[in-house]
C-alpha positions in Angstrom: 52.6 29.2 81.3 49.3 29.2 79.0 49.6 25.9 76.8 48.3 27.2 72.8 44.8 26.2 72.4 44.9 23.3 69.4 41.3 23.8 67.7 38.5 21.8 66.6 39.0 20.0 63.4 36.0 19.3 60.6 35.7 15.6 62.8 35.7 17.2 66.4 33.6 19.8 65.2 30.6 17.7 63.2 31.2 15.0 66.8 29.9 18.1 68.8 26.8 18.9 66.9 26.2 15.0 66.7 27.0 14.6 70.3 25.2 17.4 71.9 22.4 16.8 69.7 22.4 12.5 70.5 22.1 12.4 73.9 20.2 10.9 76.4 16.8 12.7 74.8 16.8 10.2 72.2 17.1 7.1 74.7 14.6 8.9 77.3 12.3 10.5 74.6 9.8 7.6 73.8 8.4 7.4 77.3 7.6 11.2 77.2 6.2 10.7 73.8 4.1 7.5 74.1 1.3 9.1 75.2 0.8 11.1 71.9 0.5 8.3 69.6 0.9 9.6 66.0 1.2 12.9 66.8 4.6 12.8 67.8 5.3 11.7 64.3 3.9 14.9 62.8 5.9 17.0 65.5 9.0 15.1 64.2 8.4 16.0 61.0 7.6 19.8 62.2 11.1 19.6 64.8 13.1 18.3 61.3 11.8 21.1 59.0 12.8 23.7 62.0 15.3 21.9 63.0 17.0 22.6 59.7 16.2 25.6 59.1 17.7 26.6 62.4 21.0 24.9 60.8 20.9 27.1 57.5 20.6 30.2 60.0 24.0 29.0 62.1 25.6 28.1 58.8 25.1 30.7 57.0 25.5 33.2 59.6 29.2 31.2 60.7 29.8 31.5 57.0 29.6 34.7 56.1 30.8 36.1 59.3 33.5 33.4 60.7 34.7 36.5 63.1 31.8 37.7 64.6 32.0 35.5 67.6 29.6 32.7 67.1 26.0 33.0 68.2 26.7 35.6 70.8 28.9 37.6 68.4 25.8 37.6 66.0 23.0 38.9 67.8 25.4 41.5 69.7 25.8 42.5 66.0 22.5 42.5 65.0 20.0 43.4 67.7 22.7 45.4 70.2 24.5 44.2 73.2 21.6 44.1 76.0 18.9 42.0 74.0 22.5 39.7 73.1 22.6 39.5 76.7 19.8 38.0 77.3 19.8 35.7 74.4 23.3 34.4 75.3 22.0 34.3 79.2 19.2 32.0 78.2 21.2 29.5 76.3 24.2 29.0 78.9 20.7 28.5 81.3 19.4 26.0 78.5 22.7 24.3 78.8 22.5 24.4 82.8 19.1 22.2 83.0 20.1 20.7 79.6 22.4 19.2 81.8 20.1 18.1 84.4 18.4 16.5 82.3 21.1 14.6 80.1 22.5 13.4 83.6 19.2 12.3 84.5 18.7 10.4 81.3 22.5 8.6 81.6 21.7 7.4 85.3 18.5 6.7 84.3 20.2 3.9 81.5 22.8 3.0 84.0 19.9 1.8 86.4 18.6 -1.1 83.9 23.0 -2.0 84.2 22.9 -1.0 87.8 19.7 -1.5 89.9 20.6 -0.7 92.5 20.9 3.3 90.9 17.8 2.9 90.6 16.3 1.8 93.7 15.9 5.4 95.2 16.2 9.2 94.2 19.0 9.6 96.7 20.9 7.3 94.8 20.2 8.1 91.4 20.9 11.6 92.6 24.2 10.9 94.5 25.8 8.8 91.3 24.5 11.8 88.6 26.6 14.2 90.7 29.2 11.9 90.2 28.6 11.9 86.8 28.8 15.7 86.1 31.7 16.1 88.4 33.8 13.7 86.7 33.3 15.3 83.7 33.9 18.5 84.6 37.3 17.6 85.6 37.9 16.0 82.4 36.8 19.5 81.0 39.3 21.4 83.1 42.1 19.6 81.8 41.7 21.2 78.3 40.2 21.5 74.9 41.9 18.0 73.1 40.9 15.9 75.9 37.4 17.4 76.6 37.1 17.2 72.5 38.7 13.8 72.5 36.1 12.1 75.0 33.5 13.8 72.7 34.9 12.1 69.6 35.0 8.7 71.0 31.8 9.0 72.7 30.0 10.0 69.7 31.1 7.3 67.9 29.7 4.8 70.7 26.6 6.4 71.0 26.1 5.7 67.1 26.4 2.0 67.6 22.4 1.2 68.7 20.7 2.2 66.7 21.8 -0.1 63.9 20.2 -2.4 65.4 16.9 -0.5 66.8 16.6 0.5 62.7 17.1 -2.9 61.5 14.2 -4.1 64.4 12.1 -1.3 62.8 12.4 -2.9 59.5 12.0 -6.1 59.8 8.8 -6.1 61.9 7.6 -3.7 59.3 8.3 -6.2 56.6 7.6 -9.7 58.5 4.0 -7.9 59.6 3.0 -5.7 56.4 2.6 -2.6 58.7 0.1 -4.6 61.5 2.4 -3.6 63.9 1.6 -0.1 63.9 -1.4 1.7 66.1 -3.9 2.3 63.0 -4.5 5.9 61.4 -8.4 7.6 62.0 -10.1 10.7 61.5 -8.9 12.1 64.5 -5.2 10.7 65.2 -3.9 13.5 64.1 -4.7 16.9 66.7 -3.4 20.5 66.5 -3.4 20.0 70.2 -1.2 16.8 70.6 1.3 17.9 67.9 1.9 21.0 69.4 2.6 19.1 73.4 4.8 17.4 71.6 6.9 19.4 69.8 8.0 21.2 73.4 9.8 17.6 73.9 10.6 17.2 70.1 12.6 20.1 69.6 14.3 19.4 73.1 16.6 16.4 70.8 17.5 18.4 68.5 19.1 21.6 70.4 22.7 21.8 69.6 22.7 22.3 66.2 24.4 25.7 66.5 27.2 23.9 68.9 29.8 24.6 66.2 28.7 28.1 65.7 28.6 28.7 69.2 32.1 28.4 70.0 33.9 29.6 66.4 37.3 30.7 67.9 37.6 26.8 68.9 37.5 25.7 65.5 39.9 25.5 62.8 38.8 27.6 59.5 35.2 28.4 61.0 34.1 29.9 57.8 34.6 26.7 56.2 34.0 23.6 58.6 31.7 25.7 61.1 29.1 25.0 58.0 29.6 22.0 57.3 29.8 20.1 60.7 26.3 22.0 61.9 24.6 20.9 58.5 26.0 17.5 58.0 25.4 17.1 61.8 21.7 18.4 62.4 21.0 16.0 58.8 22.8 12.8 60.7 21.5 13.8 64.3 17.3 14.2 62.8 17.8 11.0 60.8 18.5 8.9 63.5 16.4 10.3 66.2 13.3 10.0 64.1 13.6 6.8 63.0 14.8 5.4 66.4 12.0 7.1 69.0 9.5 7.0 66.2 9.9 2.7 66.3 9.4 2.5 70.2 6.7 4.7 70.3 4.8 3.0 67.5 5.8 -1.0 67.9 5.5 -1.2 72.0 2.4 -0.5 74.0 1.8 3.0 74.6 1.3 2.6 78.3 4.7 0.5 78.7 6.5 2.7 77.0 5.7 5.3 79.3 6.4 4.1 82.4 10.1 2.5 81.4 13.0 4.2 82.5 14.8 3.1 79.7 12.9 2.5 76.4 15.0 1.7 73.7 16.8 -0.7 75.4 13.2 -2.4 76.1 12.2 -2.3 72.4 16.0 -4.1 71.7 15.5 -6.5 73.8 12.0 -7.9 72.5 14.1 -8.8 69.4 17.5 -10.5 70.9 17.2 -10.9 74.3 17.8 -9.2 77.8 21.7 -9.5 77.1 20.9 -6.7 74.0 18.8 -4.2 75.9 22.2 -4.2 77.8 24.5 -3.7 75.2 22.1 -0.8 74.9 21.8 0.4 78.3 25.5 1.1 78.1 25.8 2.4 74.8 23.2 4.9 76.5 25.2 5.7 79.1 27.8 6.2 77.1 26.1 9.1 74.9 24.1 10.9 78.2 27.9 11.1 79.0 29.1 12.4 76.3 26.6 14.3 75.2 27.2 16.1 79.1 30.8 16.3 78.3 29.9 18.7 75.4 27.7 20.4 77.1 30.5 21.3 79.5 32.6 23.1 76.9 29.8 25.0 75.7 29.4 25.8 79.8 33.0 27.1 79.6 33.6 28.9 76.0 30.1 31.0 76.1 30.2 32.8 79.2 34.1 33.4 78.6 33.2 35.4 75.6 30.3 36.8 76.9 33.3 38.2 79.6 35.6 39.0 76.9 33.4 41.0 75.5 31.9 43.0 78.8 28.9 41.8 79.0 29.6 39.5 81.8 32.3 40.1 84.9 36.1 39.3 84.1 36.0 36.8 86.4 34.1 34.1 83.9 36.6 35.0 81.7 39.6 33.6 83.5 41.7 30.6 82.1 43.3 28.3 83.6 47.1 26.5 83.1 45.3 24.5 79.8 43.1 26.9 78.3 40.1 25.9 79.3 37.7 28.8 81.4 38.1 27.1 84.8 35.7 29.2 86.5 32.5 29.7 84.2 33.0 25.8 83.8 33.0 25.2 87.7 30.0 27.7 87.9 28.0 26.2 85.1 28.7 22.1 87.5 27.6 23.4 90.2 24.2 25.0 89.0 23.6 21.9 86.6 24.0 20.1 90.5 21.0 22.5 91.9 18.8 21.5 89.0 19.5 17.8 89.1 19.1 18.0 93.0 15.5 20.1 92.2 14.2 18.0 89.4 14.7 14.7 91.7 12.3 16.6 93.9 9.7 14.8 90.8 9.3 11.3 90.2 8.9 9.3 87.0 8.5 11.3 83.5 8.1 14.6 85.0 12.0 14.1 86.5 13.2 14.2 82.8 10.2 16.2 81.3 10.2 19.0 84.0 13.5 20.2 82.9 13.6 19.4 79.2 10.7 22.1 78.7 12.9 24.6 80.7 16.2 23.9 79.0 14.1 24.4 75.7 11.9 27.4 76.9 15.4 29.8 77.8 17.1 28.2 74.7 14.8 29.7 72.3 15.4 33.2 73.1 19.2 32.9 70.8 17.4 30.8 68.3 14.7 33.8 67.7 17.4 36.6 68.1 19.9 34.7 65.6 16.9 34.2 63.2 16.2 37.7 63.5 20.0 38.6 63.3 20.0 37.5 59.5 16.8 39.8 58.7 18.5 42.5 60.1 22.2 42.0 58.6 20.8 41.2 55.4 18.3 44.7 55.5 22.2 46.8 56.2 23.7 44.7 53.5 26.1 43.0 56.3 25.4 39.8 54.5 24.8 39.3 51.5 20.6 39.0 51.3 19.1 36.1 49.2 15.3 34.8 49.0 16.5 31.8 50.0 17.7 32.3 52.4 15.2 34.9 53.4 12.5 31.6 53.4 14.6 29.6 55.7 14.8 32.2 58.1 11.3 32.6 58.1 10.7 29.2 58.8 13.2 28.8 61.8 10.8 32.0 63.2 7.7 30.2 62.6 9.5 27.4 64.6 10.6 29.2 66.9 7.4 31.1 67.9 5.0 27.6 67.5 7.9 26.0 70.2 8.1 28.7 72.5 3.8 27.7 72.9 4.6 23.9 72.7 6.8 24.6 76.1 3.8 25.5 77.9 3.7 28.1 80.9 5.4 26.7 83.9 8.5 26.1 81.7 8.2 30.0 80.1 7.7 31.2 83.4 10.6 29.7 85.1 12.6 30.2 81.8 11.7 34.0 82.2 12.9 34.1 85.9 16.0 32.2 85.2 17.3 35.3 82.4 15.8 37.7 84.3 18.3 36.7 87.2 21.5 37.0 85.1 20.6 41.0 84.3 22.5 42.2 87.7 25.5 40.2 86.2 25.2 42.6 83.2 24.7 45.3 84.6 27.7 44.6 86.8 30.6 44.0 83.6 28.9 47.5 82.1 29.5 49.3 84.8 33.0 48.0 85.3 34.0 48.7 81.9 32.2 51.6 81.5 34.6 52.5 85.0 37.6 51.3 82.8 36.8 53.0 79.7 36.7 56.5 82.1 40.2 55.9 84.0 41.3 54.9 80.7 
């Protein structure tokens, strides 16, 4: 007997957005951004503008088309089934690779608390796999269990940022800004900002989280747009202030080599115990974020299966109403990406999976932005100049982010998206045979 699913309200939907955005990136990103200096600030400003444009796109699509079926449904209505499949499959691949990055970030901070965890890549990988499969079990228990874990971990993960922001404000007030590196001609460069955008965008992936599983949200037409904009804005403010404070107020070499840069920053003011507390919160944050993405790893493939663009196997739900087989497949592939990433060392482990996740996610962003323009032209959604302007901003940002991801990540992303095409062909042939028999 299948148990009726209890849906997300405003708080859980917002927690899904914040929880999926504020994960490992905000804690690990300072190490990746340290070489960029002030260009990291410029990249963040560009990313903030782009993320808010994208959030508005998803919010407006969700408000006007609450029954379309989320991000996949928006693309399907506007650009057709085949293109929608590529966008949605790219998003699925992005979740698998992002989950690997999130897990690596959580394990990196855990090594600050338990040094034996970081003693070798083998030890780190074993702990990472344990976290992936523990949260896989949580998600298999049902929507409400996963949602409760998401809400609690989101509250916990926001605790350290008051300390980080407070330290930054105190240092600026006490030193008159002398703790910041000097700004001079040549400080900001196009190449530097573009390279950093590929990383900062990863920290904002998730703006669409509430708009993907609209069937799991109560009163989606009202709640999804609010949760999308509120969650994106809160996440952006926290991420920008916290990461830039660490990048600009600690020596670049120290930040770049740190396995727990946020903890190191807090420890400089309050000692090792405070740094340990931040590390605990970072571990909770990362694995709470992993919980939210594992949830979407099940829901989106299930929605694609229901639409006939993935084999029916992906849509099979267990007694708790959870698409168990999609979740299990996602966890297996996340496991493989995590092991692959651990064949590298240092920041390269994290950056490798981050840039692949960004590149594959951008396909969905691009097609959903195009969907707004197409659907406005058709009269499916109400036209407005403000929405056109915001959508144009989102498109410019996405194209720039594609460029900033680099050729290696784009190559991996293209290959992984292409690998899903046989599943689409099998599903469409099965649907055609069923229609012929019917």
